[in-house]
SELUM-827503 format. One record per residue (C-alpha): residue in one letter; x, y negated, z negated. Coordinates in steps of 0.1 Angstrom, whole numbers, padded with zeros to 4 digits, always signed. Layout:
REM SELUM-827503
aXYZ;...
//
This chain:
REM SELUM-827503
m+0093-0035-0037;l+0067-0026-0011;f+0053+0009-0007;t+0033+0024+0021;g+0004+0046+0012;g-0025+0063+0030;g-0062+0063+0029;l-0063+0098+0014;a-0053+0082-0019;l-0087+0065-0018;n-0109+0091-0001;p-0095+0126-0005;w-0103+0152+0021;p-0104+0188+0011;q-0085+0200+0042;a-0056+0177+0034;a-0056+0181-0004;a-0018+0186-0007;l-0012+0154+0013;a-0038+0134-0007;v-0021+0143-0040;g+0011+0127-0027;k-0007+0096-0015;a-0025+0092-0048;g+0007+0097-0067;l+0025+0070-0047;r-0003+0046-0054;n-0002+0053-0091;l+0036+0049-0091;a+0033+0015-0074;y+0007+0003-0099;s+0028+0015-0128;l+0060-0001-0115;a+0041-0034-0109;a+0029-0035-0145;e+0064-0027-0158;l+0084-0050-0135;e+0062-0081-0131;p+0076-0096-0164;e+0111-0093-0149;g+0100-0112-0118;i+0099-0082-0095;h+0069-0080-0072;v+0058-0044-0066;a+0029-0037-0042;t+0015-0011-0019;v-0001-0013+0015;t-0027+0015+0018;i-0033+0022+0055;a-0067+0038+0059;g-0064+0049+0095;m-0040+0062+0122;v-0012+0038+0131;q-0012+0033+0168;p-0003+0005+0191;g-0031-0014+0208;t-0057-0004+0181;e-0069-0021+0149;f-0040-0002+0132;d-0014-0017+0155;p+0021-0018+0138;e+0024-0055+0145;r-0009-0062+0126;i+0002-0040+0097;a+0036-0058+0096;e+0018-0091+0090;v+0003-0076+0058;y+0038-0068+0045;w+0050-0103+0053;q+0019-0117+0035;l+0028-0097+0004;h+0064-0107+0006;s+0055-0144+0009;e+0031-0145-0021;p+0041-0169-0048;r+0047-0156-0083;g+0015-0157-0103;q-0005-0148-0072;w+0010-0114-0065;q-0014-0087-0053;q-0006-0051-0062;e-0024-0036-0032;i-0038-0045+0002;i-0060-0018+0017;f-0057-0020+0055;r-0089-0008+0070;
//
């Protein structure tokens, strides 16, 4: 199970407090599910994107997709719970 989170989970911004709460909650859910489901052989992780997704930038969707593939391809025992894409 792969989730997508946002940088506000890591660095809250007062003007976006309502959005930051949701991002932090999603991150917490992913970590909780990872702890619960790993013994069952289910990999749960989140990609936290700390920037604006836009083609032709460091946050190009193609570059971000590679991170999801990396998580998907990790062998059991080497699972990461989060990749922070900065």
